[in-house]
C-alpha positions as CSV (number, residue, x, y, z in Angstrom):
1,X,22.4,-27.7,-32.0
2,X,21.6,-25.2,-34.5
3,X,22.4,-22.2,-32.7
4,X,25.8,-23.7,-31.6
5,X,26.3,-24.3,-35.3
6,X,25.4,-20.8,-36.7
7,X,27.6,-19.5,-33.7
8,X,30.9,-21.7,-34.9
9,X,30.2,-20.7,-38.8
10,X,28.9,-17.3,-38.7
11,X,32.5,-15.7,-38.3
12,X,34.0,-17.5,-41.1
13,X,30.9,-16.3,-43.3
14,X,31.4,-12.8,-42.4
15,X,35.0,-13.0,-43.2
16,X,34.3,-14.4,-46.5
17,X,31.9,-11.7,-47.1
18,X,34.4,-9.1,-45.8
19,X,37.0,-10.2,-48.0
20,X,34.6,-9.9,-51.2
21,X,33.5,-6.4,-50.1
22,X,37.2,-5.5,-49.6
23,X,38.3,-6.6,-53.3
24,X,35.2,-5.4,-55.4
25,X,36.5,-1.9,-56.2
26,X,37.7,-0.5,-59.2
27,X,40.0,2.7,-60.1
28,X,39.1,3.9,-63.8
29,X,39.8,7.1,-65.7
30,X,41.3,8.5,-68.9
31,X,44.7,9.7,-70.1
32,X,44.9,13.0,-72.2
33,X,47.7,15.3,-73.5
34,X,47.5,19.0,-72.7
35,X,45.3,19.6,-75.7
36,X,42.9,17.3,-74.7
37,X,43.7,14.3,-77.2
38,X,43.4,10.9,-75.8
39,X,47.0,9.2,-74.8
40,X,47.0,5.5,-75.9
41,X,49.5,2.8,-74.6
42,X,50.3,5.0,-71.3
43,X,51.6,3.0,-68.5
44,X,49.7,3.7,-65.2
45,X,51.1,2.6,-62.0
46,X,48.9,2.0,-59.0
47,X,50.6,2.2,-55.6
48,X,49.4,1.6,-52.1
49,X,50.0,-0.2,-49.0
50,X,46.9,-2.6,-49.5
51,X,47.9,-4.1,-52.8
52,X,50.8,-6.4,-53.2
53,X,53.8,-4.6,-55.1
54,X,53.1,-2.2,-57.8
55,X,50.1,-3.0,-60.2
56,X,50.7,-1.6,-63.9
57,X,48.0,-1.2,-66.4
58,X,48.1,0.7,-70.0
59,X,45.6,2.7,-71.4
60,X,43.6,1.7,-74.3
61,X,43.0,3.4,-77.9
62,X,40.7,5.7,-76.2
63,X,43.1,6.5,-73.6
64,X,41.2,4.6,-70.7
65,X,42.8,2.5,-67.8
66,X,41.1,0.5,-65.2
67,X,42.2,-1.4,-62.1
68,X,39.8,-3.8,-60.7
69,X,39.7,-5.7,-57.3
70,X,41.0,-2.8,-55.4
71,X,40.6,-2.9,-51.7
72,X,39.8,0.2,-49.6
73,X,42.6,2.3,-48.7
74,X,44.7,5.2,-50.0
75,X,46.4,5.0,-53.3
76,X,48.8,7.1,-55.6
77,X,48.9,6.7,-59.3
78,X,51.9,7.4,-61.6
79,X,51.5,7.8,-65.1
80,X,54.2,7.5,-67.8
81,X,54.3,7.6,-71.6
82,X,57.1,8.2,-74.2
83,X,57.4,11.8,-74.9
84,X,55.9,13.2,-71.7
85,X,56.6,14.0,-68.2
86,X,55.9,11.6,-65.8
87,X,52.9,12.6,-63.3
88,X,51.9,11.4,-60.1
89,X,48.4,11.7,-58.7
90,X,47.8,11.4,-54.9
91,X,44.9,11.2,-52.4
92,X,43.0,8.6,-54.1
93,X,40.7,7.3,-51.6
94,X,38.9,3.9,-52.2
95,X,35.7,3.4,-49.9
96,X,33.8,0.0,-50.9
97,X,32.9,1.5,-54.3
98,X,34.4,2.4,-57.5
99,X,36.5,5.6,-58.0
100,X,36.3,7.4,-61.4
101,X,39.4,9.8,-61.6
102,X,38.9,13.0,-63.9
103,X,40.8,13.0,-66.9
104,X,44.5,13.4,-66.4
105,X,46.5,15.7,-68.8
106,X,50.0,14.7,-69.5
107,X,52.5,17.7,-70.4
108,X,55.1,17.2,-73.4
109,X,58.6,17.0,-72.3
110,X,59.9,19.2,-75.1
111,X,58.1,22.3,-73.5
112,X,60.9,22.0,-70.6
113,X,62.9,24.6,-72.9
114,X,59.8,27.1,-73.1
115,X,60.8,30.0,-70.5
116,X,57.0,30.3,-69.7
117,X,56.8,26.6,-68.7
118,X,56.0,25.8,-65.0
119,X,56.9,22.1,-64.0
120,X,54.3,20.3,-62.4
121,X,55.2,18.3,-59.2
122,X,52.2,16.2,-58.6
123,X,48.5,16.4,-58.5
124,X,46.0,15.8,-55.5
125,X,42.7,14.2,-56.2
126,X,40.2,16.6,-54.6
127,X,35.9,16.5,-54.1
128,X,35.3,19.2,-56.6
129,X,35.0,17.7,-60.0
130,X,34.5,20.7,-62.0
131,X,37.1,23.0,-60.3
132,X,40.7,23.0,-59.5
133,X,43.6,24.2,-57.2
134,X,46.9,25.8,-57.5
135,X,49.8,25.1,-55.1
136,X,53.3,26.2,-54.8
137,X,56.2,27.9,-52.9
138,X,58.0,30.9,-53.2
139,X,61.8,31.1,-52.5
140,X,64.2,34.0,-52.6
141,X,68.1,33.5,-53.6
142,X,70.8,35.5,-55.0
143,X,70.3,34.7,-58.4
144,X,69.1,31.6,-60.4
145,X,72.2,29.4,-59.9
146,X,72.1,30.1,-55.8
147,X,72.3,26.8,-54.4
148,X,70.9,27.8,-51.0
149,X,67.3,29.1,-51.6
150,X,65.3,30.3,-48.7
151,X,61.7,30.1,-47.9
152,X,60.0,33.5,-48.7
153,X,57.5,34.3,-46.1
154,X,54.9,36.8,-45.7
155,X,55.1,37.8,-49.7
156,X,52.3,39.1,-51.7
157,X,51.2,36.7,-54.3
158,X,48.8,37.9,-56.9
159,X,47.1,35.4,-59.4
160,X,46.4,36.6,-63.0
161,X,43.4,34.8,-64.9
162,X,44.1,36.6,-68.0
163,X,47.1,38.9,-69.4
164,X,47.5,42.0,-66.5
165,X,44.1,40.9,-65.3
166,X,44.4,40.1,-61.6
167,X,41.6,37.7,-60.1
168,X,42.8,36.9,-56.6
169,X,45.7,37.7,-53.9
170,X,47.2,35.7,-50.9
171,X,50.3,35.8,-48.9
172,X,52.7,33.1,-48.3
173,X,53.2,31.3,-44.9
174,X,56.5,30.7,-43.1
175,X,57.5,28.1,-45.5
176,X,56.8,30.2,-48.6
177,X,53.7,28.0,-49.3
178,X,50.4,29.5,-51.1
179,X,47.4,28.3,-52.5
180,X,44.5,29.6,-54.8
181,X,41.4,27.2,-54.6
182,X,38.2,26.9,-56.5
183,X,39.5,28.0,-59.8
184,X,38.0,27.1,-63.1
185,X,40.2,24.9,-65.2
186,X,42.6,27.1,-67.5
187,X,46.0,28.4,-67.6
188,X,47.3,31.3,-65.0
189,X,50.2,33.5,-64.3
190,X,51.4,34.4,-60.6
191,X,53.4,37.2,-59.6
192,X,55.4,37.3,-56.2
193,X,56.7,40.9,-54.7
194,X,58.3,41.3,-51.4
195,X,60.3,44.0,-49.9
196,X,64.2,43.5,-50.6
197,X,63.3,41.4,-54.0
198,X,62.8,41.5,-57.5
199,X,59.0,41.1,-58.2
200,X,58.8,37.6,-60.3
201,X,55.8,37.0,-62.7
202,X,55.6,33.5,-64.0
203,X,53.1,32.1,-66.5
204,X,51.9,28.7,-67.6
205,X,50.5,27.4,-64.5
206,X,47.6,24.8,-65.7
207,X,44.9,24.1,-63.6
208,X,42.8,20.7,-64.1
209,X,39.6,20.1,-63.1
210,X,39.2,17.8,-60.1
211,X,42.6,18.2,-58.9
212,X,45.0,20.4,-56.5
213,X,48.2,20.9,-58.7
214,X,51.5,21.4,-57.0
215,X,54.2,23.1,-58.9
216,X,57.9,23.3,-58.2
217,X,59.0,26.5,-56.2
218,X,58.8,30.3,-57.8
219,X,62.2,31.4,-57.6
220,X,62.4,35.3,-56.3
221,X,65.7,37.0,-56.6
222,X,67.1,39.1,-54.0
223,X,68.2,42.8,-54.6
224,X,71.6,43.9,-54.3
225,X,70.5,47.6,-53.6
226,X,67.4,49.1,-51.8
227,X,65.6,50.3,-55.2
228,X,65.6,47.0,-56.9
229,X,66.3,48.5,-60.0
230,X,64.5,46.0,-62.7
231,X,67.7,46.3,-65.0
232,X,69.7,44.6,-62.8
233,X,67.3,41.8,-62.5
234,X,69.2,38.4,-63.0
235,X,67.8,36.6,-66.5
236,X,66.0,33.6,-66.1
237,X,67.7,30.4,-67.5
238,X,66.2,27.6,-69.8
239,X,63.9,25.8,-67.6
240,X,65.0,22.3,-66.6
241,X,62.4,19.5,-65.8
242,X,62.7,17.6,-62.9
């Protein structure tokens, strides 16, 4: 009789234990600004297929936020705060344990008018908490107002760790994408060069520890003559935030 009872109730007990295990986890972190000061009162949204709708919390007086009772799965955070640019953090994987997100730094919206400002598209969480990556694409167009940019493949990309001090190089793929990995947190500059285009050099790429930062495309202007006279290079307009 007892074996039959065990066989009958065991699936129910396992289901109950499995349910508790799936809902045991937390996602927590800290919201900061670009100077490292905490941002209290920021709204953090949690998106994922394994939760019902969008879950929202606010950062406390120390900039700390926490989601509890989160089942295993893949999640995305969206951070919003007045005066700051909205930021998305992707590739958050919960596997039956708490997930601590490295400090996320929000950028001020007023910096959109800075000619050296680069607009961050989103962050992806990585498994290297002390290093970061920089990802972007290069696009060529006739001028900054050309509505049909083209991916600039096989272009030479140089990373500068300090003014006029290159620290790495790479080449864009067929889609114009390039990536620099295993970088120390900090601010970098990037130059892109390709035959038939003006060399473009942009600064203000911020790398955050524990994240891969993806930026909006770099625009490389095509030349009107084979020599690519720098004096004829189109002037860059004021940056617009997406």
